[in-house]
C-alpha positions as CSV (number, residue, x, y, z in Angstrom):
1,M,66.3,13.7,102.4
2,G,63.6,15.9,101.0
3,Q,62.0,18.6,103.0
4,R,58.8,17.6,104.7
5,R,55.8,19.8,103.9
6,H,53.0,20.4,106.4
7,S,49.5,21.6,105.5
8,R,46.5,22.8,107.4
9,Y,42.9,23.5,106.5
10,S,41.6,27.0,106.6
11,A,38.2,27.9,108.2
12,E,36.7,27.6,104.7
13,G,38.0,24.0,104.4
14,T,40.5,24.7,101.6
15,K,44.0,23.3,102.0
16,C,46.7,25.9,102.8
17,P,50.4,25.0,102.8
18,V,52.3,26.2,106.0
19,G,55.9,27.3,105.8
20,N,57.7,29.5,103.2
21,G,55.7,32.5,104.2
22,A,52.2,31.0,103.5
23,R,49.7,31.2,106.3
24,P,46.3,29.6,106.8
25,T,43.3,31.9,106.3
26,G,40.4,32.1,108.7
27,G,40.6,31.2,112.4
28,R,41.7,33.7,115.0
29,A,43.3,36.2,112.5
30,A,40.1,36.5,110.5
31,G,38.0,36.7,113.6
32,L,40.2,39.5,114.9
33,T,40.0,41.3,111.6
34,V,36.2,41.1,111.5
35,G,36.0,42.2,115.1
36,L,38.2,45.2,114.4
37,A,36.2,46.1,111.4
38,V,32.9,45.9,113.3
39,G,34.4,47.9,116.2
40,A,35.6,50.6,113.7
41,L,32.1,50.7,112.1
42,V,30.5,51.2,115.5
43,A,33.0,53.9,116.4
44,V,32.3,55.8,113.2
45,R,28.6,55.6,113.6
46,W,28.9,56.7,117.2
47,A,31.1,59.6,116.2
48,S,28.8,60.6,113.3
49,R,25.9,60.9,115.8
50,R,28.0,63.0,118.2
51,F,30.0,65.1,115.8
52,E,29.5,66.9,112.5
53,R,32.2,68.2,110.1
54,I,31.8,71.7,108.8
55,T,34.0,73.7,106.4
56,V,34.0,77.5,107.0
57,T,33.2,79.8,104.0
58,G,33.4,83.5,104.1
59,A,35.2,86.0,106.3
60,S,32.5,86.5,109.0
61,M,34.5,84.8,111.8
62,E,37.9,86.2,111.0
63,P,40.5,86.3,112.6
64,T,39.2,83.3,114.8
65,L,38.1,81.2,111.8
66,R,39.1,81.6,108.1
67,A,37.6,80.4,104.9
68,G,38.7,76.8,104.4
69,D,39.0,76.0,108.1
70,R,37.5,72.6,108.8
71,L,35.8,72.1,112.1
72,L,34.5,69.3,114.3
73,V,31.1,70.4,115.8
74,R,30.0,68.4,118.8
75,R,26.2,68.0,118.8
76,T,25.1,69.3,122.2
77,G,22.1,71.0,123.8
78,T,24.3,73.1,126.0
79,V,25.3,76.5,124.6
80,R,27.1,79.2,126.6
81,T,27.8,82.8,125.9
82,G,31.1,82.9,123.9
83,D,30.8,79.5,122.3
84,I,31.3,79.2,118.6
85,V,28.3,77.3,117.3
86,A,26.8,75.9,114.1
87,A,23.1,76.7,113.6
88,R,20.6,76.4,110.9
89,D,20.3,79.6,109.0
90,P,16.8,81.1,109.6
91,R,16.7,82.5,106.1
92,P,17.6,80.0,103.3
93,P,16.7,76.4,104.2
94,G,19.5,73.9,104.3
95,R,22.2,76.4,105.1
96,T,24.3,76.4,108.2
97,V,26.0,79.4,109.8
98,V,29.0,79.4,112.1
99,K,28.8,82.3,114.6
100,R,29.6,83.2,118.2
101,A,26.8,82.9,120.8
102,T,26.7,86.3,122.5
103,S,23.5,86.1,124.6
104,L,21.0,83.5,125.6
105,G,17.5,83.8,126.9
106,M,13.9,82.6,126.7
107,G,14.8,79.6,124.4
108,Q,16.7,81.9,121.9
109,V,20.4,82.7,121.2
110,W,21.8,85.9,119.6
111,L,24.6,85.0,117.1
112,L,27.3,87.4,116.0
113,G,30.3,87.0,113.6
114,D,33.7,88.1,115.0
115,N,34.2,90.2,111.9
116,A,31.2,92.6,112.1
117,G,31.8,94.3,108.8
118,H,31.6,91.0,106.9
119,S,29.0,89.1,108.8
120,T,25.3,88.5,108.3
121,D,24.1,87.5,111.7
122,S,21.5,88.2,114.4
123,R,21.8,91.9,113.6
124,H,20.1,91.1,110.3
125,F,17.9,88.1,111.0
126,G,17.3,88.4,114.8
127,P,17.7,85.8,117.5
128,V,17.7,82.1,116.6
129,P,15.8,79.4,118.5
130,L,18.1,77.2,120.6
131,S,16.5,74.3,118.8
132,S,18.3,75.6,115.6
133,V,21.7,75.2,117.1
134,E,23.3,72.1,115.7
135,G,26.3,72.1,118.1
136,K,29.4,73.7,119.4
137,A,32.6,74.0,117.4
138,V,35.3,72.2,119.4
139,Y,38.2,71.5,117.1
140,R,39.8,72.8,113.9
141,Y,41.3,69.8,112.1
142,A,42.4,71.6,108.9
143,P,44.5,73.2,107.7
144,P,47.2,71.4,109.7
145,A,49.1,74.5,110.5
146,R,46.0,76.0,112.3
147,A,44.7,72.7,113.8
148,G,43.7,72.7,117.5
149,R,41.0,73.2,120.0
150,L,38.6,76.1,119.8
């Protein structure tokens, strides 16, 4: 006798053969896929509000950070002495500097590069308002050989 073929209707109402590797579309699988996509989008938006990605240029933070290092910066209002922070450069607009917070007081922070001979920092432009600090560098994610917490 011939093989009996079954069919189902997908969520869109089109006929889908079942068996021989074909599967109906829609239903639970589609709902799960949409749910995962929405969840991923929410997670990305949450992370983009909480974290910023920055690429280091220059030698001002050597040996701690090198040109080409890629950092995750956690946006936070809390800065402590010794933290590596990203802050809006007080000189050219739109530029960000990555420096070490060395002293805090009266709503300002003093920023210094680890490599004093190659750093333009608070010795040149003075203290920076705490409101200019974008966040604390918490993780180096590239290059892979140097990846890890800061």
